[in-house]
C-alpha positions as CSV (number, residue, x, y, z in Angstrom):
1,M,109.0,-24.2,40.2
2,H,105.7,-23.9,38.4
3,P,104.1,-25.4,35.2
4,S,104.5,-22.0,33.6
5,V,108.3,-22.3,33.9
6,H,108.3,-25.8,32.3
7,G,105.9,-24.4,29.7
8,A,108.7,-22.0,28.6
9,V,111.7,-24.4,29.0
10,T,110.2,-27.8,28.0
11,P,106.9,-26.8,26.2
12,D,106.6,-30.2,24.4
13,K,107.0,-32.4,27.5
14,A,103.8,-34.1,28.7
15,A,102.3,-32.5,31.8
16,L,99.3,-34.8,31.7
17,I,98.4,-38.1,30.1
18,V,94.9,-39.6,30.3
19,A,95.5,-43.3,31.2
20,E,92.6,-44.7,29.3
21,T,93.0,-42.9,26.0
22,G,96.6,-41.6,25.9
23,E,95.4,-38.0,25.4
24,T,98.3,-35.8,26.2
25,V,98.5,-32.2,27.4
26,T,102.0,-30.7,27.2
27,F,103.4,-28.1,29.6
28,G,103.2,-25.5,26.8
29,E,99.5,-26.3,26.3
30,L,98.8,-26.4,30.1
31,N,100.5,-23.0,30.4
32,R,98.4,-21.4,27.7
33,R,95.1,-23.1,28.8
34,S,95.6,-22.0,32.4
35,N,96.4,-18.5,31.3
36,R,93.1,-18.4,29.3
37,A,91.3,-19.6,32.4
38,A,92.8,-16.9,34.5
39,Q,92.0,-14.3,31.9
40,L,88.3,-15.4,32.0
41,F,88.2,-15.2,35.7
42,R,89.4,-11.6,35.6
43,K,86.9,-10.8,32.8
44,A,84.1,-12.3,35.1
45,G,85.2,-9.7,37.7
46,L,87.0,-12.1,40.0
47,A,89.9,-10.6,42.0
48,A,92.5,-12.1,44.2
49,G,90.9,-13.6,47.3
50,D,87.6,-14.5,45.5
51,T,86.4,-18.1,45.2
52,I,85.4,-20.4,42.3
53,A,84.0,-24.0,42.4
54,L,84.6,-27.0,40.2
55,F,82.0,-29.8,39.8
56,L,83.9,-32.1,37.5
57,E,84.9,-35.7,37.1
58,N,88.5,-36.5,36.1
59,I,89.0,-34.7,32.8
60,P,92.0,-32.8,31.5
61,E,90.3,-29.4,31.9
62,F,90.4,-29.9,35.7
63,Y,94.0,-28.9,35.7
64,D,93.5,-25.9,33.3
65,I,91.0,-24.5,35.8
66,A,92.9,-25.3,39.0
67,W,96.1,-23.8,37.7
68,G,94.2,-20.9,36.2
69,A,92.8,-20.2,39.7
70,Q,96.2,-20.8,41.3
71,R,97.9,-18.2,39.1
72,S,95.1,-15.6,39.6
73,G,95.0,-15.6,43.4
74,L,91.7,-17.4,43.8
75,F,90.5,-20.0,46.2
76,Y,89.3,-23.0,44.2
77,V,86.8,-25.4,45.7
78,C,86.7,-28.9,44.2
79,I,83.3,-30.6,44.7
80,S,82.7,-34.4,44.6
81,S,81.1,-35.5,41.4
82,K,79.0,-38.0,43.4
83,L,77.0,-35.3,45.3
84,T,73.3,-34.4,44.8
85,A,72.1,-31.0,43.7
86,P,71.3,-29.8,47.2
87,E,74.7,-30.9,48.4
88,V,76.5,-29.1,45.6
89,D,74.3,-26.0,46.2
90,Y,75.3,-26.0,49.9
91,I,79.0,-26.1,49.1
92,V,78.9,-23.4,46.4
93,R,76.9,-21.1,48.7
94,D,78.8,-21.9,51.9
95,S,82.2,-21.3,50.2
96,G,81.0,-18.0,48.7
97,A,82.0,-19.1,45.2
98,K,81.2,-16.5,42.5
99,L,81.7,-18.9,39.6
100,L,81.0,-22.6,39.0
101,V,82.4,-24.8,36.3
102,A,80.5,-28.1,35.8
103,S,80.9,-31.0,33.5
104,G,78.3,-31.8,30.9
105,E,78.5,-35.4,32.1
106,L,77.1,-34.2,35.4
107,G,74.4,-32.1,33.8
108,A,71.5,-34.0,35.4
109,V,72.7,-32.7,38.7
110,A,74.2,-29.4,37.7
111,G,71.1,-28.4,35.6
112,Q,69.1,-28.3,38.9
113,L,71.3,-25.5,40.2
114,T,70.3,-22.7,37.8
115,G,67.4,-21.6,40.0
116,T,69.3,-21.6,43.3
117,L,72.6,-20.1,42.0
118,A,71.2,-17.2,40.0
119,D,74.0,-14.9,41.4
120,V,76.8,-17.3,40.4
121,A,78.4,-17.4,36.9
122,L,77.8,-20.8,35.5
123,Y,80.0,-22.6,32.9
124,A,79.7,-26.1,31.4
125,I,82.4,-28.2,29.9
126,G,81.5,-30.7,27.1
127,D,77.8,-31.4,26.7
128,P,75.7,-28.2,27.1
129,I,73.7,-27.6,30.3
130,A,70.7,-25.4,30.1
131,G,71.4,-22.0,31.8
132,F,75.2,-22.6,31.7
133,A,77.6,-20.8,29.3
134,G,80.0,-22.9,27.3
135,W,83.4,-23.1,28.9
136,E,85.3,-24.0,25.8
137,E,83.9,-21.1,23.8
138,A,84.5,-18.6,26.6
139,V,88.2,-19.5,27.2
140,A,88.9,-19.8,23.4
141,A,88.2,-16.1,23.2
142,M,90.7,-15.2,25.9
143,P,94.4,-14.3,25.4
144,D,96.9,-16.9,26.4
145,A,99.2,-14.5,28.2
146,P,99.4,-14.2,32.0
147,V,97.0,-11.8,33.7
148,A,98.7,-8.5,34.6
149,D,98.2,-9.1,38.4
150,E,99.3,-12.7,38.8
151,R,99.2,-13.9,42.4
152,A,99.4,-17.3,44.0
153,G,96.0,-18.8,44.9
154,I,95.2,-22.0,46.9
155,D,92.6,-24.7,47.1
156,M,89.8,-24.7,49.6
157,L,88.6,-28.2,50.0
158,Y,85.6,-29.6,51.8
159,S,85.6,-32.7,54.0
160,S,83.9,-35.8,52.7
161,G,81.0,-35.4,55.0
162,T,81.4,-38.9,56.4
163,T,80.1,-37.9,59.8
164,G,78.0,-34.8,59.0
165,R,77.7,-31.9,56.7
166,P,81.0,-31.2,54.8
167,K,83.3,-28.6,56.3
168,G,85.3,-26.2,54.2
169,V,89.0,-26.1,55.1
170,R,90.2,-22.6,54.6
171,V,93.8,-21.4,55.0
172,A,95.2,-18.0,54.1
173,L,96.5,-17.3,50.6
174,P,100.2,-17.9,50.4
175,E,102.2,-15.0,52.0
176,D,104.5,-15.0,49.0
177,P,102.4,-13.9,46.0
178,D,104.9,-15.5,43.5
179,I,103.0,-18.3,41.7
180,A,106.3,-20.2,41.5
181,A,107.3,-19.9,45.2
182,P,108.0,-23.3,46.8
183,N,105.6,-24.7,49.3
184,V,105.8,-27.4,52.0
185,L,104.4,-30.2,49.8
186,S,106.8,-29.6,46.9
187,M,109.8,-29.7,49.3
188,L,108.5,-32.9,51.0
189,A,107.9,-34.5,47.6
190,R,111.5,-33.9,46.6
191,G,113.0,-34.6,49.9
192,L,111.0,-37.6,51.0
193,Y,110.1,-39.3,47.8
194,G,112.6,-38.0,45.2
195,L,109.9,-36.6,42.9
196,G,111.1,-34.3,40.1
197,P,111.2,-33.8,36.4
198,D,111.8,-37.4,35.6
199,T,108.7,-38.6,37.6
200,V,105.9,-40.3,35.8
201,Y,103.1,-40.2,38.4
202,L,99.9,-42.4,38.4
203,S,96.9,-40.7,40.0
204,P,94.0,-43.3,40.2
205,A,91.7,-41.4,42.4
206,P,89.2,-38.5,41.9
207,L,90.9,-35.1,41.7
208,Y,88.3,-33.4,43.9
209,H,90.0,-35.1,46.8
210,A,92.9,-33.4,48.6
211,A,95.6,-36.0,48.0
212,P,95.2,-36.6,44.3
213,L,94.7,-32.9,43.6
214,R,97.6,-31.6,45.6
215,W,100.1,-34.4,44.8
216,S,99.5,-34.4,41.1
217,M,99.7,-30.6,40.9
218,T,102.9,-30.9,42.9
219,V,104.3,-33.3,40.3
220,Q,103.5,-30.8,37.6
221,R,105.0,-28.0,39.6
222,L,108.2,-30.1,39.7
223,G,108.1,-30.8,36.0
224,G,107.0,-34.4,36.1
225,T,104.2,-36.1,34.1
226,V,100.9,-37.0,35.6
227,V,99.1,-40.1,34.3
228,M,95.4,-39.5,35.3
229,M,92.9,-42.3,35.5
230,R,89.4,-41.3,34.7
231,H,88.1,-44.3,36.6
232,F,89.9,-46.9,38.8
233,T,89.8,-50.6,38.2
234,P,92.6,-52.9,39.5
235,E,93.5,-54.2,36.1
236,A,93.5,-50.8,34.5
237,A,95.7,-49.3,37.2
238,L,98.3,-52.2,36.8
239,A,98.2,-51.8,33.0
240,A,98.8,-48.1,33.3
241,I,101.9,-48.7,35.3
242,E,103.3,-50.9,32.6
243,T,102.1,-48.9,29.6
244,Y,103.4,-45.5,30.8
245,G,106.5,-46.6,32.8
246,V,105.0,-45.2,36.0
247,T,107.7,-44.4,38.6
248,A,105.5,-43.0,41.4
249,S,101.9,-43.4,42.4
250,Q,99.2,-42.5,45.0
251,W,96.8,-44.9,46.6
252,V,94.3,-45.6,49.4
253,P,94.0,-48.9,51.2
254,T,90.8,-49.7,49.3
255,H,92.8,-49.8,46.1
256,F,95.2,-52.3,47.6
257,V,92.4,-54.5,48.8
258,R,90.8,-54.6,45.4
259,M,94.1,-55.3,43.6
260,L,94.9,-58.1,46.0
261,K,91.5,-59.7,45.3
262,I,92.5,-60.5,41.7
263,S,94.3,-63.8,41.2
264,E,98.1,-64.1,41.4
265,E,98.2,-65.4,37.9
266,E,96.5,-62.2,36.7
267,R,98.8,-60.0,38.8
268,R,101.9,-61.6,37.2
269,R,100.7,-60.4,33.8
270,F,101.8,-56.9,34.5
271,D,105.4,-55.5,34.5
272,L,105.6,-53.2,37.5
273,S,109.4,-52.9,37.5
274,T,109.5,-49.1,36.9
275,L,107.5,-48.3,40.1
276,K,109.9,-46.9,42.7
277,V,107.4,-45.1,45.0
278,A,103.9,-46.0,46.0
279,I,102.5,-43.5,48.4
280,H,99.3,-44.2,50.3
281,A,97.1,-42.5,52.9
282,A,93.5,-41.5,53.7
283,A,92.9,-44.4,56.0
284,P,94.9,-46.8,58.1
285,C,96.0,-49.8,56.1
286,P,95.3,-53.3,57.6
287,I,98.5,-55.0,58.5
288,P,97.9,-58.1,56.4
289,V,97.0,-56.0,53.4
290,K,100.2,-53.9,53.6
291,E,102.3,-57.0,54.2
292,A,100.9,-58.6,51.0
293,M,101.5,-55.4,49.0
294,I,105.1,-55.1,50.1
295,A,105.6,-58.8,49.3
296,W,104.2,-58.2,45.8
297,W,105.6,-54.7,45.0
298,G,108.7,-54.7,47.1
299,P,109.7,-52.0,49.7
300,V,108.4,-49.2,47.6
301,L,105.4,-48.4,49.8
302,H,105.4,-45.0,51.6
303,E,102.6,-44.1,54.0
304,Y,101.7,-40.8,55.5
305,Y,99.1,-39.4,57.8
306,A,97.7,-35.9,57.3
307,G,94.4,-34.1,56.6
308,S,93.1,-31.6,54.2
309,E,93.6,-29.1,57.1
310,G,97.4,-29.3,56.6
311,N,98.1,-29.0,60.3
312,G,100.8,-31.7,60.4
313,L,102.2,-34.8,58.7
314,T,103.7,-38.1,59.6
315,T,105.6,-40.4,57.2
316,I,106.9,-43.9,57.2
317,N,108.7,-46.1,54.5
318,S,108.5,-49.8,54.0
319,D,111.5,-50.7,56.0
320,E,110.4,-48.6,59.0
321,W,106.9,-50.0,58.8
322,L,108.1,-53.6,58.8
323,A,109.9,-52.8,62.1
324,H,106.8,-50.9,63.4
325,K,103.9,-52.7,61.8
326,G,100.6,-50.8,61.9
327,S,102.3,-47.4,62.4
328,V,101.7,-44.4,60.2
329,G,105.1,-43.0,60.9
330,K,107.0,-40.2,62.7
331,A,106.2,-36.5,62.4
332,A,107.7,-34.9,59.3
333,Y,105.8,-31.6,59.7
334,G,104.7,-30.4,63.1
335,T,105.3,-32.1,66.5
336,L,103.1,-35.0,67.6
337,H,101.2,-35.2,70.9
338,I,98.6,-37.5,72.4
339,C,96.2,-35.9,74.8
340,N,93.2,-37.0,76.9
341,E,89.8,-35.5,76.9
342,A,90.9,-32.8,79.3
343,G,93.8,-31.8,77.0
344,E,96.5,-33.2,79.2
345,E,99.4,-34.9,77.4
346,L,99.7,-38.6,77.7
347,G,102.9,-40.8,77.8
348,P,104.2,-43.4,75.3
349,D,101.7,-46.1,74.3
350,E,98.8,-44.3,76.0
351,E,95.8,-43.9,73.8
352,G,94.1,-40.5,73.2
353,L,93.4,-37.7,70.7
354,V,96.2,-37.0,68.2
355,Y,97.4,-33.4,68.2
356,F,100.0,-31.5,66.1
357,E,101.9,-28.6,67.4
358,G,103.6,-26.0,65.1
359,G,102.1,-27.2,61.8
360,G,99.9,-25.3,59.5
361,Q,97.0,-23.2,60.8
362,F,93.5,-23.6,59.4
363,E,89.8,-22.8,60.1
364,Y,86.6,-24.4,59.1
365,H,84.8,-21.9,56.9
366,N,81.7,-20.3,58.5
367,D,82.0,-22.7,61.5
368,P,84.0,-21.1,64.4
369,E,82.6,-23.5,66.9
370,K,83.9,-26.5,64.9
371,T,87.2,-24.7,64.5
372,A,87.5,-24.1,68.2
373,E,86.8,-27.8,68.9
374,T,90.1,-28.7,67.0
375,R,92.2,-26.6,69.4
376,N,93.4,-27.3,73.0
377,A,94.5,-24.8,75.6
378,K,98.1,-24.9,74.2
379,G,96.9,-24.1,70.6
380,W,97.7,-27.6,69.3
381,T,95.2,-28.9,66.7
382,T,93.5,-32.2,66.1
383,L,91.6,-33.9,63.3
384,G,89.6,-36.0,65.7
385,D,91.7,-39.2,65.3
386,I,92.5,-41.5,68.2
387,G,96.0,-43.0,68.5
388,R,99.1,-43.6,70.5
389,I,102.9,-42.9,70.1
390,D,105.4,-45.7,70.9
391,Q,108.7,-45.3,72.6
392,D,110.4,-44.6,69.3
393,G,108.1,-41.8,68.3
394,Y,106.0,-43.7,65.8
395,L,102.3,-43.0,65.7
396,Y,99.6,-45.7,65.6
397,L,96.0,-44.7,64.7
398,T,93.1,-46.5,66.4
399,D,90.1,-44.8,64.8
400,R,88.2,-41.6,64.6
401,K,86.7,-40.4,67.9
402,S,83.4,-39.9,66.1
403,F,83.2,-43.6,65.0
404,M,83.7,-45.0,68.6
405,I,81.1,-47.5,69.8
406,I,80.2,-47.6,73.5
407,S,78.8,-51.0,74.4
408,G,78.1,-51.8,78.0
409,G,80.4,-48.9,79.0
410,V,83.3,-50.3,76.9
411,N,84.9,-48.1,74.2
412,I,85.2,-50.1,71.0
413,Y,87.0,-48.8,67.9
414,P,85.6,-50.2,64.6
415,Q,88.9,-50.0,62.6
416,E,90.4,-53.0,64.3
417,I,87.3,-55.1,63.5
418,E,87.1,-53.9,59.9
419,N,90.8,-54.7,59.5
420,R,90.1,-58.3,60.5
421,L,87.0,-58.8,58.4
422,I,88.5,-57.3,55.2
423,T,91.2,-60.0,55.1
424,H,88.5,-62.7,54.7
425,P,88.7,-64.0,51.1
426,R,84.9,-63.8,50.7
427,V,84.7,-60.1,51.9
428,A,84.9,-57.3,49.3
429,D,84.3,-54.4,51.7
430,V,83.1,-53.9,55.2
431,A,82.0,-51.2,57.7
432,V,81.5,-51.6,61.4
433,I,79.2,-49.3,63.3
434,G,77.3,-49.1,66.5
435,A,73.5,-49.8,66.4
436,P,71.0,-49.1,69.2
437,D,70.7,-51.9,71.8
438,P,68.3,-51.8,74.7
439,E,70.6,-53.7,77.1
440,M,74.1,-52.5,76.1
441,G,73.4,-49.1,74.7
442,E,75.1,-50.0,71.4
443,R,75.9,-53.3,69.8
444,V,78.6,-53.9,67.3
445,V,77.2,-54.4,63.7
446,A,79.3,-55.3,60.7
447,V,77.8,-54.4,57.3
448,V,79.6,-56.6,54.8
449,Q,79.8,-56.4,51.0
450,P,80.5,-60.0,49.9
451,V,82.6,-60.8,46.9
452,D,79.6,-62.7,45.7
453,M,76.3,-61.4,46.9
454,A,74.7,-64.8,46.3
455,E,76.7,-66.1,49.3
456,A,75.1,-63.5,51.7
457,G,73.2,-65.2,54.4
458,P,73.4,-67.0,57.8
459,E,76.2,-69.4,56.8
460,L,78.5,-66.7,55.7
461,A,77.6,-64.6,58.8
462,A,78.5,-67.5,61.0
463,E,81.8,-68.0,59.2
464,L,82.7,-64.3,59.6
465,T,81.7,-64.3,63.2
466,A,84.1,-67.2,63.8
467,W,86.8,-65.4,61.8
468,C,86.5,-62.5,64.2
469,R,86.5,-64.6,67.3
470,A,89.7,-66.2,66.3
471,E,91.6,-63.0,66.9
472,L,89.3,-60.5,68.6
473,S,87.8,-60.4,72.1
474,G,84.2,-61.2,72.6
475,V,83.2,-57.6,73.1
476,K,84.7,-56.7,69.7
477,T,83.1,-59.5,67.8
478,P,80.1,-58.3,65.9
479,R,76.8,-59.2,67.5
480,Q,75.1,-58.7,64.1
481,I,76.3,-59.1,60.6
482,D,74.3,-57.7,57.8
483,F,75.0,-57.7,54.0
484,A,74.8,-55.1,51.3
485,E,75.5,-55.1,47.6
486,E,77.6,-52.0,47.9
487,L,78.7,-49.8,50.8
488,P,78.4,-46.0,50.7
489,R,82.1,-45.4,50.2
490,H,83.6,-42.2,49.0
491,A,85.7,-42.6,45.8
492,T,88.7,-41.6,47.9
493,G,88.2,-44.7,50.1
494,K,86.4,-43.1,53.0
495,L,83.2,-44.7,54.2
496,Y,80.1,-42.6,54.7
497,K,79.4,-44.1,58.0
498,R,76.8,-41.4,58.8
499,L,74.6,-42.9,56.1
500,L,74.9,-46.4,57.5
501,R,74.3,-45.3,61.0
502,D,71.2,-43.4,59.9
503,R,69.7,-46.7,58.7
504,Y,69.9,-48.1,62.2
505,W,69.4,-45.1,64.4
506,G,66.7,-43.4,62.2
507,G,64.0,-45.9,63.2
508,D,63.8,-49.2,65.0
509,G,67.3,-50.4,64.2
510,A,66.1,-52.9,61.8
511,R,68.4,-54.7,59.3
512,I,69.1,-52.9,56.1
513,V,68.5,-56.1,54.0
């Protein structure tokens, strides 16, 4: 299926609702608006296989442009609205985008690009940006009929850049050019989660990230309604579930942590009885956090493990998870393997790199060396995550290989330490990294964002150290606890650990506060 089909059959049905305002875009409107976008792309000289870029916050036009690119055979690159001008410039140039659409709200950054992107067609939505043409005026002049050479396009997304420069994940255009041809995600959405035309789907995260973009577009493909939050807050998300009768939703563990920090009395104010499916991914969820969410929402939580690369997928429902706590599930797309550094397959419960066999193929754009690093001799692919598979075939993630701390010759994975610290009632967020140490090589450092910054200091540090020692071995207990008002966390929930590490490794390893 495809929004264009629903635009013809159920034109007055809501394809999109903006949670904060109730603004609604029907399937009929989405069909016409995406057609105008596709017509503009053709007028700009873009042909199937070309690339465009979007530098937007969560606004309704995001879907107009994405679906317009999808139905005109383009690669569409969605750029984080949090990036600086040099970072945006890098992605636009690296991707080979010939056209960029930016939001007027991001004009302070986008306006710096006119000198460096002189060969790129520039359009602004909303407030004008000097050097950019007006998007609304341009598409208004376009016909709302499909382009004559419709062909299925696909996203080309860049990594968050949490450990280095962002990498563009490029897969081939769909073999079937039919814009309404089924894809793997739409089949999984129906088969695993029962998503369909009756679905009301809450998307609380930024659309430039793979999961919110792909899953919300899949809901629209299936004829369901997307409720898009412009900005996430715990109370607003819970209110949206009640207000719009949300039946399905997409989250990251950080959302759960923030919702669990509000009082039980506040939580009970909201009627969440319509929610049947709460999907979460992006990072391993601490066991106590997920236990608390299942106790609150019931067995509606569904977790998966996958990457923007689309090379494989594992899934697990609440009942399975309660029997295999900490797991991210069994393979639902591709075959799982755990291998050591030499590429040799390991047995059950042995820890190593997680590989998928037989899933989707991908490459990192303009980076053949990085692409080659993801393959082993058998052609299996890895995202760089460390984990193990139990006797029943369930995968447990330890951490990313690139985040590993080596202290005194011992390998330490920060995720376990972070999972312990985040459950402390006085901790709002935490990142654990390795800092230089003259004796041990690296020492374990926890950078903590307290619930109340006024409490930051030696007393809280000692309390958190004792909290860790109660469940973790001495080598895993942080040797140093520093405090920060806010961590450099991507809006999708991922930490920019590279930025934290640079503060310690860039100079003398001094404290950041």
